[in-house]
C-alpha positions, 0 to 999 in steps of 0.5 A: 651747078656742075658736080665735082668729080670725086677722086680717092687716092689710096696711100700718101707716099711720094706718088699719092702726096704728089698727085694730091698736091697737083689736084689741090684747090682744083675743081675735083673732090679729093680724099686721101686714105692712109693707115698713118696720118703722115707722109714719110720721107723714106730716103732718110729712114736710115738716119732715124734708125741710127739716131741722127735725126728725129722721126718728126723731122721727116714726117709730115701730117697730112692734115697740116699739109692740106690745112688750107685746102678747099677740096682735099680731105684726109681719112685715117683708115686702112683699105681692105678692098676695092669694089670695082663693080660698085665703085667703092673703097672698103676700109676697116672703118667705112666705105667710100664711093668714087668716080676715079680711084688711084692706088698709090700704096707703094711697097713693103719689105719682101721677105720672100715668104720666109716667116722666120725672117719676117718675124725676127728681122727688121724691115725699114719701110716706115717710121715705126720700123726705123724707130724699132731698129734704133730702140733694139740696137741701143737696148742690145748695149744696155742689156750687155752692160747689165748682164756683163756678157762677154763682148766678143760672143758676137751677139751684138753684131749688126747684120744688114742684108741687101747692098742697095742704097738703103743697106749701104747707107745703113752700114756706113752710118752704123760704122761711124756710130761704132767709131765716134759715138758708142765708145763715148756712151759706153766707155767700159765696153770694147767695141773692137768686137762689134762687127758691122756686116753687110751681106750681098747677093751680088759681087759688088755693093750698089749693083744698079749703079755704075762700075765706078760707084760700085768700086768706090762704095766697096772701098768706102765700106772697107775704110769704115771697117764694114765687113762686106760679104759678097755672093751670099744668100741668107736663108734663115734667121733664128733670132740668134744667128743668121744662116746662109746658103753657103752654110756660113752662120753669123751670130747676131741679135740685130738683123736688118733686112734691106734685100727687096720689096714687094707691092702693097696689093689691095684685094679686089683684082684678079691675079692676071692684073698683076705682074711682080705683085704690081698692077699692070697699067697702060701709059696713062697709069690706068689699070688694065681692064678698068676705066676709072682705076689707076695705079702710080709709083712702086705699085704700078707695072708699066712696060715701055720701049725704054723700060720693057721690064717695068720702071725701077721702084724709086721715088722719082718714078713715083713723083713724075708719074703722079705729076703726069696723071695729075695734069691729065686728070685736069684736062678737059678731054681724054684726047688731050692726055699725055703718055708717061715717059720716064727720064732717068735723072740718076742715082746716088748714095752716101756711105758715111761722112765725106763719102758718097757716090753720084751717077748722073746722066752726064757725069759720075763723081764720088767723094767729098763733092758727091757727099755735099751734093747728096746732102743738098739734094735731100735737104731741098726735097724735105717739105717744110722750111722748119724741117729743112732747118731742123735737119740742117742743124742736126747735120751740122752739129753732128759734122762738127761734134761727131755726135748727136743727142737723139739716141732715145729709147722709146718703148711702148707702154705696157699696162698692168694686165692684172688691173684690167 
């Protein structure tokens, strides 16, 4: 009887999940390792942070996804190291041997070594962080009511650092929340003094998109009342005020950091195998210097003639790399393997209701049509029919009612230490 090749996939993000689905019910033994028990649809984290959709609507348990699989298993554990000499993955709970290992650990928020920012500002790279943002912002207003603080001292400002799609979408969503929702929830508070501030190191928002998208997104932000600060660099945050390189300071208890990402690197590899905190891989996603170690998605650094500085760290790259590697792993001979080539399908972002920008290879458009296009595309990318319907219902309710009922403050339970 032929022994099935054992493949371990570390990480269940877009890349890891797509690869596992490609290998599902094939003649391979597949084990997915992840420190959380679910796949997360990251493009809609900002809507969780703003209380527009439930976390469960964009989170998909791995055991449910592979419930009927004949060859794919999941283990909830945190990977500590890869022993490439003995072909073992070492976790905090156990060790797993492998024939091939695929690293798909993605990225985390990059605070550029600033401990104050890391400890006090919020990142938004997982479900827990998105929920924490929602809790913290809502708790700000609850405390202000109880303390009867002045509403113009700036301590409730919402400051977002970074003007990529995540930052722009957050700013637009919070601006709409300020206008349509918060005055109804807190009728005795004056929200004219609440500022939504977007800080950007570039001159325009969405700097990676077309000039038309940049100009239009800046216009949309101004229409929504967002304060856009261009050419500014945040150097520190003490919990009460944001400090910038220019010397300017902004009072705020709510700072969200969306200014960069860095790879979730696993121990076991020398530094020369990394570029920009990503594993150097060849056109087949094989990590440089190893025959049975691969990296896909945000954590992989692949130079090609089209992308001499590596590919952008976006979902479509992760998904297409996983598909290509999955097809290659199922081929009988290594000589039949295909090199990876990325075809840019475009980019898009939404900045509030009826406001979005879309850059496709063959056309660029903005406004209402772009907004519908954005909604349709994200709805189609959600995994299950049930979740598609739940999100669609929430969006339609919010569209017609200009409200949502998901502004729950759910804090961790604090046990009485004296009883322990």
